[in-house]
DOVO-345669 format. One record per residue (C-alpha): x, y negated, z. Coordinates in Angstrom, 2 decimals. Each point is the difference from the previous one (the first is absolute). Layout:
<rs>
+---------+---------+---------+
!       x !       y !       z !
+---------+---------+---------+
!       X !       Y !       Z !
...
+---------+---------+---------+
</rs>
This chain:
<rs>
+---------+---------+---------+
!       x !       y !       z !
+---------+---------+---------+
!  184.58 ! -217.02 !  180.81 !
!    3.84 !   -0.46 !    0.39 !
!    1.11 !    2.94 !    1.14 !
!   -1.51 !    2.27 !   -2.88 !
!    2.58 !    0.85 !   -2.78 !
!    0.84 !   -2.38 !   -2.58 !
!   -1.86 !    2.63 !   -2.77 !
!   -3.01 !   -0.48 !    2.20 !
!   -0.11 !   -3.39 !    0.34 !
!    0.51 !   -0.94 !   -3.10 !
!   -2.92 !    1.93 !   -1.52 !
!   -2.19 !   -1.84 !   -2.52 !
!   -3.45 !   -1.08 !    1.17 !
!   -1.31 !   -0.92 !   -3.27 !
!   -0.26 !    1.83 !   -3.37 !
!    2.46 !   -2.92 !   -1.68 !
!    2.86 !    0.86 !    2.95 !
!    0.45 !    3.20 !   -1.49 !
!    3.23 !    0.21 !   -1.74 !
!    0.31 !    2.53 !   -2.45 !
!   -2.70 !    2.37 !   -1.26 !
!   -1.24 !   -2.38 !   -2.90 !
!   -1.44 !    2.80 !   -1.93 !
!   -2.39 !   -0.46 !    2.88 !
!   -0.41 !   -3.06 !    1.07 !
!    1.42 !   -1.97 !   -2.46 !
!   -2.80 !   -2.79 !   -2.03 !
!   -2.87 !    2.29 !   -1.30 !
!    1.06 !    3.52 !    1.45 !
!   -1.79 !    2.27 !    2.23 !
!    0.28 !   -1.02 !    3.41 !
!    0.15 !   -3.52 !   -1.07 !
!   -3.40 !    0.17 !   -1.29 !
!   -1.41 !    2.04 !    2.91 !
!    1.23 !   -3.08 !    1.93 !
!   -1.87 !   -2.43 !   -2.19 !
!   -3.06 !    2.02 !   -0.45 !
!   -0.09 !    0.46 !    3.86 !
!   -0.78 !    3.75 !   -0.61 !
!    3.38 !    1.66 !    1.93 !
!   -0.59 !    4.05 !   -0.53 !
!    1.19 !    2.83 !    1.90 !
!    3.59 !    0.97 !   -2.01 !
!    2.86 !    1.95 !    1.20 !
!    3.43 !   -1.68 !   -0.64 !
!    2.70 !    1.96 !   -0.84 !
!    3.80 !   -0.27 !   -0.53 !
!    3.68 !    0.28 !    1.02 !
!    0.61 !   -1.14 !    3.94 !
!    0.76 !   -3.62 !    0.31 !
!   -2.42 !   -1.12 !   -2.78 !
!   -2.43 !   -2.01 !    1.92 !
!   -2.85 !    2.28 !    0.01 !
!   -1.13 !   -0.83 !    3.51 !
!    0.73 !   -3.53 !   -0.20 !
!   -1.96 !   -0.23 !   -3.19 !
!   -3.26 !    1.75 !    1.29 !
!   -0.01 !   -2.46 !    2.92 !
!    0.78 !   -3.38 !   -2.36 !
!   -2.57 !    1.26 !   -2.39 !
!   -3.12 !    0.59 !    3.64 !
!    1.43 !   -4.38 !    0.92 !
!   -0.32 !   -0.68 !   -3.42 !
!   -4.05 !    0.17 !    0.27 !
!    0.12 !   -0.33 !    3.97 !
!   -1.00 !    3.48 !    0.56 !
!    0.39 !    1.48 !    3.49 !
!    3.21 !    2.67 !    0.21 !
!    0.65 !    2.69 !    1.82 !
!    3.48 !    2.20 !    0.04 !
!    0.35 !    3.74 !    0.71 !
!    1.90 !    2.89 !   -1.31 !
!   -1.19 !    3.28 !   -1.12 !
!    2.55 !    1.72 !    2.06 !
!    0.50 !   -1.70 !    3.49 !
!   -3.66 !   -1.34 !   -0.04 !
!   -3.03 !    2.23 !    0.93 !
!   -3.38 !    0.15 !   -1.40 !
!   -1.01 !   -1.69 !    3.33 !
!    1.45 !   -3.14 !   -0.95 !
!   -1.43 !    0.35 !   -3.41 !
!   -3.41 !    0.40 !    2.09 !
!    0.53 !   -3.68 !    1.61 !
!    1.13 !   -1.65 !   -3.32 !
!   -3.48 !    1.70 !   -1.51 !
!   -1.88 !   -1.73 !    3.06 !
!    1.51 !   -3.15 !   -0.38 !
!   -0.85 !    0.02 !   -4.22 !
!   -3.68 !    0.92 !    0.83 !
!    0.12 !   -3.39 !    2.32 !
!    1.78 !   -2.31 !   -2.21 !
!   -1.51 !    1.84 !   -3.58 !
!    3.37 !    0.90 !   -1.31 !
!    3.80 !    0.57 !    1.06 !
!    2.60 !    0.58 !   -2.11 !
!    2.14 !    3.03 !    1.05 !
!    3.53 !   -0.21 !   -0.94 !
!    0.74 !    4.21 !    0.46 !
!    4.13 !    0.84 !   -0.22 !
!    0.99 !    3.09 !   -0.51 !
!   -3.48 !    0.70 !   -1.42 !
!    1.77 !    3.20 !   -1.74 !
!   -0.44 !    1.33 !    3.40 !
!   -3.70 !   -0.01 !    0.73 !
!   -1.21 !    2.84 !    1.26 !
!   -3.22 !    1.35 !   -0.36 !
!   -2.10 !   -1.08 !    2.92 !
!    1.22 !   -3.74 !   -0.43 !
!   -0.56 !    0.65 !   -3.84 !
!   -3.75 !    0.74 !    0.42 !
!   -0.69 !   -2.03 !    2.86 !
!    1.29 !   -3.16 !   -2.87 !
!   -1.71 !    1.08 !   -2.96 !
!   -3.22 !   -1.31 !    0.32 !
!    1.02 !   -3.09 !    1.67 !
!    1.90 !   -0.47 !   -3.11 !
!   -2.92 !    0.91 !   -2.61 !
!   -2.23 !   -2.33 !    2.06 !
!    2.93 !   -2.65 !    0.17 !
!   -0.84 !   -0.85 !    3.39 !
!    3.88 !    0.73 !   -0.27 !
!    2.76 !   -1.12 !   -2.51 !
!    2.52 !    2.71 !   -0.34 !
!    3.34 !   -1.50 !   -1.05 !
!    2.54 !    3.23 !    0.48 !
!    3.92 !   -0.44 !   -0.17 !
!    2.01 !    3.19 !   -1.00 !
!    3.68 !    0.96 !   -1.34 !
!   -1.65 !    2.95 !   -1.36 !
!   -1.61 !    0.59 !   -3.21 !
!   -3.33 !    0.16 !    0.66 !
!   -1.21 !    2.66 !   -2.90 !
!    2.31 !    2.18 !    1.92 !
!   -0.46 !   -0.81 !    3.93 !
!   -3.63 !   -1.79 !    0.55 !
!   -3.16 !    1.99 !    0.55 !
!   -2.14 !   -0.41 !   -3.52 !
!   -2.75 !   -0.92 !    1.96 !
!    1.90 !   -3.06 !    1.32 !
!    1.46 !   -0.72 !   -3.48 !
!   -3.09 !    0.10 !   -1.98 !
!   -0.98 !   -2.80 !    2.10 !
!    2.63 !   -2.24 !   -0.40 !
!    1.98 !   -1.91 !   -2.86 !
!    3.55 !    0.74 !   -0.26 !
!    2.44 !   -2.12 !   -0.49 !
!    4.26 !    0.53 !   -0.42 !
!    2.14 !   -2.29 !    1.87 !
!    3.40 !   -0.59 !   -1.84 !
!    3.24 !   -0.22 !    1.84 !
!    1.35 !   -3.68 !    0.35 !
!    2.39 !   -1.58 !   -2.05 !
!    2.69 !   -1.95 !    0.65 !
!   -0.93 !   -3.14 !   -0.90 !
!   -3.67 !    1.24 !    2.08 !
!    2.56 !    0.17 !    3.04 !
!    2.10 !   -2.86 !   -0.56 !
!   -3.60 !   -2.04 !    0.06 !
!   -0.79 !    2.38 !    3.35 !
!    3.45 !   -1.64 !    1.72 !
!   -0.38 !   -3.70 !   -0.95 !
!   -3.10 !    0.07 !    1.62 !
!    0.70 !    2.09 !    3.31 !
!    3.02 !   -2.87 !   -0.05 !
!   -2.13 !   -2.96 !   -0.27 !
!   -3.66 !    1.06 !    1.48 !
!    0.47 !   -2.35 !    3.29 !
!   -3.01 !    2.31 !    1.37 !
!    0.58 !    3.26 !   -0.19 !
!    3.28 !   -0.09 !   -1.89 !
!    3.74 !   -0.96 !    0.85 !
!   -0.78 !   -3.85 !   -0.32 !
!    0.88 !   -1.11 !    3.31 !
!    3.36 !    1.63 !   -0.01 !
!    1.53 !   -1.99 !   -2.60 !
!    0.88 !    3.61 !   -1.64 !
!    2.36 !   -0.49 !   -3.67 !
!    0.35 !    2.90 !   -2.26 !
!    3.03 !   -0.24 !   -2.33 !
!   -1.16 !    1.25 !   -3.83 !
!    1.92 !    3.20 !    0.41 !
!   -1.95 !    0.94 !    3.03 !
!   -3.07 !   -0.94 !   -1.07 !
!    0.62 !    2.21 !   -3.49 !
!    1.46 !    2.78 !    2.91 !
!   -3.19 !    0.05 !    1.65 !
!   -2.53 !    0.00 !   -3.16 !
!    2.12 !    2.90 !   -1.42 !
!    1.48 !    2.12 !    2.43 !
!   -3.95 !    0.31 !    1.04 !
!   -0.98 !    1.67 !   -2.69 !
!   -3.44 !   -1.01 !    0.22 !
!   -1.24 !   -0.07 !    2.95 !
!   -0.83 !   -3.19 !    1.51 !
!    0.07 !    1.08 !    3.72 !
!    3.64 !    1.53 !   -0.46 !
!    0.87 !   -3.77 !   -1.90 !
!   -1.23 !   -1.65 !    2.90 !
!    1.00 !    2.03 !    3.04 !
!    3.58 !   -0.16 !   -0.74 !
!   -0.30 !   -3.64 !   -0.35 !
!   -2.00 !   -0.45 !    3.21 !
!    2.94 !    2.12 !    1.68 !
!    2.70 !   -2.12 !   -1.95 !
!   -1.35 !   -3.23 !    1.25 !
!   -0.09 !    1.72 !    3.60 !
!    2.91 !    1.33 !    0.33 !
!    2.49 !   -2.95 !   -1.45 !
!    0.70 !   -2.97 !    2.28 !
!   -0.84 !   -3.73 !   -1.16 !
!    3.28 !   -1.92 !   -1.31 !
!    0.83 !   -3.47 !    1.31 !
!   -2.56 !   -1.87 !   -1.82 !
!   -2.60 !    1.77 !    1.40 !
!   -0.99 !    2.25 !   -2.97 !
!    0.29 !    4.07 !   -0.58 !
!    1.93 !    1.16 !   -3.01 !
!   -1.07 !    3.27 !   -1.59 !
!    2.67 !    0.89 !   -2.29 !
!    1.03 !    2.58 !   -2.75 !
!    1.78 !    2.76 !    2.55 !
!   -2.52 !   -1.13 !    2.69 !
!   -2.71 !    1.81 !   -2.02 !
!    1.86 !    2.52 !   -1.33 !
!   -0.40 !    1.02 !    4.24 !
!   -2.81 !   -0.44 !    0.62 !
!   -1.54 !    1.94 !   -3.45 !
!    2.59 !    2.86 !    0.86 !
!   -0.58 !    2.66 !   -2.92 !
!   -4.05 !   -0.15 !   -0.31 !
!   -1.38 !    4.06 !   -0.23 !
!   -0.99 !    1.44 !   -3.69 !
!   -2.96 !   -0.69 !   -0.72 !
!   -1.33 !    2.85 !   -0.63 !
!    0.03 !    3.62 !    2.17 !
!   -0.71 !    3.02 !   -1.14 !
!   -3.30 !    0.21 !    1.24 !
!   -1.66 !   -3.29 !   -1.43 !
!   -1.59 !   -0.76 !   -3.14 !
!    2.74 !   -2.30 !   -1.14 !
!    1.96 !    3.29 !   -0.05 !
!   -2.21 !    1.52 !   -2.57 !
!    0.05 !   -3.14 !   -2.10 !
!    4.32 !    0.04 !    0.03 !
!   -0.53 !    4.18 !   -1.28 !
!   -2.56 !   -1.39 !   -2.71 !
!    2.57 !   -2.71 !   -0.90 !
!    2.74 !    2.48 !   -0.15 !
!   -1.59 !    2.60 !   -2.39 !
!   -1.09 !   -2.50 !   -2.43 !
!    3.35 !   -1.65 !   -0.17 !
!    1.36 !    2.74 !   -0.78 !
!   -3.05 !    0.96 !   -2.28 !
!    1.31 !   -3.77 !   -1.44 !
!    2.98 !    1.22 !   -0.63 !
!    1.26 !   -2.91 !    2.13 !
!    3.32 !    1.37 !    1.79 !
!    0.32 !   -3.25 !    1.73 !
!   -3.70 !    0.14 !    1.54 !
!    0.13 !    3.62 !    0.82 !
!    3.25 !   -0.68 !    1.77 !
!   -1.47 !   -2.83 !    2.23 !
!   -2.86 !    2.25 !    0.83 !
!    2.23 !    3.18 !    1.04 !
!    1.48 !   -2.83 !    2.63 !
!   -3.00 !   -0.46 !    1.47 !
!   -0.82 !    3.82 !    0.22 !
!    3.79 !    0.75 !    1.31 !
!   -0.56 !   -3.12 !    2.14 !
!   -3.34 !    1.72 !    1.82 !
!    1.96 !    3.18 !    0.47 !
!   -2.62 !    1.70 !   -2.29 !
!    2.04 !    2.52 !   -1.92 !
!   -3.00 !    2.86 !   -0.56 !
!   -1.85 !   -2.76 !   -1.37 !
!    2.84 !   -0.74 !   -2.57 !
!    0.73 !    3.50 !   -1.40 !
!   -3.94 !    0.33 !   -0.35 !
!    0.09 !   -3.13 !   -2.18 !
!    3.24 !    0.83 !   -1.81 !
!   -1.17 !    3.35 !   -0.74 !
!   -3.29 !   -0.79 !   -1.59 !
!    1.82 !   -2.34 !   -1.61 !
!    1.90 !    2.25 !   -2.09 !
!   -2.85 !    2.14 !   -0.72 !
!   -2.86 !   -2.16 !   -0.53 !
!    1.26 !   -3.23 !   -1.79 !
!    3.59 !    1.57 !   -1.76 !
!   -1.15 !    3.50 !   -0.72 !
!    0.74 !    1.73 !   -3.02 !
!    1.71 !   -3.80 !   -1.12 !
!    3.17 !    1.36 !    2.93 !
!   -0.99 !    3.62 !    1.21 !
!    3.63 !   -0.26 !    2.15 !
!   -1.22 !   -2.59 !    1.77 !
!   -2.03 !    2.00 !    2.06 !
!    2.78 !    2.23 !    1.27 !
!    2.49 !   -2.76 !    0.32 !
!   -2.69 !   -2.30 !    2.42 !
!   -0.18 !    3.36 !    1.73 !
!    3.45 !    0.64 !    0.03 !
!    0.34 !   -3.80 !    1.55 !
!   -2.79 !    0.54 !    2.53 !
!    2.02 !    2.85 !    1.39 !
!    2.85 !   -1.76 !    0.13 !
!   -1.51 !   -2.80 !    1.94 !
!   -1.35 !    2.20 !    2.19 !
!    2.91 !    1.71 !    0.78 !
!    2.44 !   -3.25 !    0.50 !
!   -2.79 !   -2.00 !    1.72 !
!    0.03 !   -3.73 !    0.00 !
!    2.13 !   -1.70 !   -0.31 !
!    1.99 !    1.78 !   -2.68 !
!   -3.89 !    1.34 !   -1.16 !
!    0.00 !   -2.64 !   -1.71 !
!    2.61 !    0.57 !   -2.38 !
!   -1.51 !    2.91 !   -2.22 !
!   -3.67 !   -1.95 !   -0.01 !
!    1.28 !   -2.97 !   -1.76 !
!    2.17 !    2.07 !   -2.47 !
!   -3.65 !    1.98 !   -0.48 !
!   -2.19 !   -2.70 !   -0.24 !
!    2.12 !   -2.20 !   -2.60 !
!   -0.11 !    2.90 !   -2.08 !
!   -3.71 !    0.60 !    0.69 !
!   -0.70 !   -3.51 !   -1.06 !
!    1.94 !   -0.36 !   -3.38 !
!   -0.88 !    3.59 !   -1.01 !
!   -2.90 !    0.21 !   -3.15 !
!   -3.39 !    0.12 !    1.34 !
!   -2.22 !    3.04 !   -0.59 !
!   -3.36 !    1.00 !    1.65 !
!   -1.35 !    1.84 !   -2.56 !
!    0.21 !    3.70 !    1.72 !
!   -2.04 !   -0.61 !    3.05 !
!   -2.41 !   -2.18 !   -2.21 !
!   -0.09 !    3.10 !   -2.47 !
!   -0.94 !    1.91 !    2.99 !
!   -2.70 !   -2.54 !    0.96 !
!   -2.12 !    0.35 !   -2.67 !
!   -0.22 !    3.72 !    0.15 !
!   -0.78 !   -0.16 !    3.35 !
!   -2.92 !   -2.44 !   -0.31 !
!   -0.98 !    2.39 !   -3.25 !
!   -0.30 !    2.75 !    2.82 !
!   -1.30 !   -1.57 !    2.14 !
!   -3.02 !   -0.96 !   -2.29 !
!   -0.79 !    3.16 !   -1.22 !
!    1.76 !   -0.24 !   -3.24 !
!    2.45 !    3.32 !    0.65 !
!   -1.88 !    2.90 !   -1.89 !
!    1.07 !    3.70 !   -0.21 !
!    4.04 !    1.05 !   -0.80 !
!    0.65 !    1.24 !   -3.22 !
!   -0.07 !    3.79 !    0.43 !
!    3.23 !    0.15 !   -1.38 !
!    1.28 !   -1.77 !    2.38 !
!   -1.70 !    2.07 !    2.82 !
!    1.98 !    2.60 !    2.42 !
!    0.26 !    3.13 !   -1.91 !
!    2.02 !    1.95 !    2.45 !
!   -2.59 !    2.33 !    1.51 !
!   -1.34 !    3.51 !   -1.43 !
!   -3.60 !   -1.31 !   -1.84 !
!    1.42 !   -3.27 !   -1.29 !
!    0.83 !    0.90 !   -3.22 !
!   -4.13 !    1.17 !   -0.38 !
!   -1.08 !   -3.39 !    1.59 !
!    1.67 !   -1.64 !   -3.03 !
!    2.74 !   -1.40 !    2.69 !
!    3.24 !   -1.36 !   -1.48 !
!   -0.54 !    1.96 !   -2.91 !
!    1.02 !   -2.85 !   -2.86 !
!    2.75 !   -1.44 !    1.96 !
!    3.18 !   -1.17 !   -2.14 !
!    3.17 !   -0.04 !    1.72 !
!    2.03 !   -3.04 !   -0.42 !
!    3.41 !    1.51 !    0.55 !
!   -0.64 !    2.45 !   -3.11 !
!   -0.24 !   -3.38 !   -2.47 !
!    2.21 !   -2.02 !   -1.10 !
!    1.07 !   -2.46 !    2.06 !
!   -1.91 !    1.07 !    2.71 !
!   -3.52 !   -1.45 !   -1.28 !
!   -2.78 !    1.24 !   -1.62 !
!   -3.58 !   -1.75 !   -0.18 !
!   -2.89 !    1.59 !    2.05 !
!   -2.83 !   -1.50 !    2.16 !
!    0.31 !   -0.37 !    3.89 !
!   -2.45 !   -2.50 !    1.03 !
!   -3.54 !    1.49 !    0.18 !
!   -1.92 !   -1.05 !   -3.22 !
!   -1.89 !   -2.51 !    1.74 !
!    3.27 !   -2.28 !    0.11 !
!    1.87 !    1.50 !   -2.22 !
!    1.19 !   -3.65 !   -1.91 !
!    0.91 !   -1.30 !    3.19 !
!    2.88 !   -2.13 !    0.02 !
!    0.96 !   -0.95 !    3.82 !
!    3.73 !   -0.76 !   -0.47 !
!    0.64 !   -3.14 !   -2.00 !
!    3.87 !   -0.38 !    0.42 !
!    1.84 !   -3.24 !   -0.36 !
!    3.07 !   -1.06 !   -1.67 !
!    1.56 !   -1.01 !    3.12 !
!    3.77 !    1.85 !    1.36 !
!    1.57 !    2.97 !   -2.54 !
!   -1.55 !    2.93 !    1.71 !
!   -3.39 !   -1.20 !   -0.29 !
!    0.55 !   -1.05 !   -3.99 !
!    1.45 !    3.59 !   -0.34 !
!   -3.20 !    1.65 !    1.83 !
!   -1.93 !   -3.05 !   -2.22 !
!    1.52 !    1.79 !   -3.32 !
!   -1.10 !    3.40 !    0.79 !
!   -3.27 !   -0.64 !    0.65 !
!   -0.93 !   -1.52 !   -2.82 !
!    1.63 !    2.52 !   -1.93 !
!   -1.90 !    2.42 !    1.58 !
!   -3.19 !   -1.88 !   -0.14 !
!    0.50 !   -0.53 !   -3.65 !
!    0.51 !    3.67 !   -1.00 !
+---------+---------+---------+
</rs>
């Protein structure tokens, strides 16, 4: 066991040893209730790397003294799964912990499904991907879905201190001391990834010689060297990336410039200028719209400047545009009005175009009454004259509902209200 990595050795063997994830394993919570009832159901555990998905899966099975087999959906073959099922038939039940479950191909899935349904095999799948995006519905519908959250700094401190003190699986036999500053750094720099924190601690201990008292003292400098700079917590193809994009747009919509800049920074670190550009332009028209019509062209200009400059200078025009977008007045009235019109059209509420609006630029149009009573607005005072434009069946529809936000839409509102009242 000692040749195994520290993070592996410190995996919990019982639900009560699990650190964090109180929303699942705390008193009265769902996984705790499963163990209390001795009814472990098939499930998918999903969340960021290092949050303890596989460790939790094994701990749940061991809490009930159930036989556990661990496979990987990418590496292990269908034959390996057949061996697990044969063992399950002999013993009556096996918990199969399947890493990378989102990579399960159809042949393996089709083989496992009947055994999951009969409960000979309890499947606990582990994945960093959102199961609603990545896991086949046939598997997903037969499993409960539980999300694991990144561990807090306090969770990390507990894990590190436990590893330092554990004589059996940890570092307790080596007389290791970790300064408060080093403990803080391990816990913070790991960014919620317990495996990263324990790997850093193990490297620090193995590379630090004992002092005259026979102790291994881990200082802040050693911790910084061993943790290095943690890679960013999402990549352009991961589910977390879409969460950042969502938070980015919602922060702009919510007029929080600080949060918008924070999430912009994350996206810049991920190097995804294309998604930044798309969300900026969408925000300018969807969330700001008529409250500040120039936001759209200026967002496009900022994107074009960023594309020409490239990173790192691209961040400069992007930051200017993001602050403007976040602090601009907001209005979604234009596209909401269009969506109402589209809803009527799609539900069959359209009707015939009034005859005076129909095309009259062809021979015989007058005989058919096309365009005969059309009033040319420019021939009237202020370029406007009342006449019906909508079909008879919906002639009184008011799709556009202006907001009193931003000087431009306030002006439009005054015009709109005057036209409606005349």
